[in-house]
C-alpha positions, 0 to 999 in steps of 0.5 A: 500500499502507498503512503497516500492510501494509508493516509486517506484511509486514516482520514476516512476513519477519523471522519467516520468515528469522531464528530468534528469538535469545531462544529457548534452543534457538537460543541453545544452537545458537549457543553450540555453533557459536562454541565449535567455531569457536574450537576450530578457530581455536585448534588451527590456530593452534597448528599454525601456530605449531609449524611456523612457529616450531618447525620453521623456528626452534627446531628448524632446526639439528636438522632441517638434519641431514636433506636434503629428498629430491630437492633437497639443501636442508637440511629446517630451511632449507626449513621456514624459507623455504618449508614454513611458507608452504605449511603456512599456505596449507594451514591456510587451506584446512583452516579454510575447509573445516571452517567450511563443514561447520560452517556447513552443520551449523549451518544444518541445526540451525536449520532443524530447530528451526524445523520443531519450532517451537523457533526 
């Protein structure tokens, strides 16, 4: 194969695989994607801080007035030792699910732009 043919094949692959990042439609799609990603991250971090710091430390004395049903453990103690870890793992799961949905939506949007010739 000649060098020109290989170069042309590389250009064809790049044109088919990746959208042109200089196009306005693609830029707008990427901006929406990252804005949504940052929003998810901030909301989940606020929830984590509220549960970990709020329930486990700041409100522990008030929550200790209540017992965790079936165990007899004070609720503030439980949040400080178990609840914040469980909530953290659930937040990781929530982030994965949200990002999978967002990635699919973004991919479909880029495919639509590509079909319309705007990508």
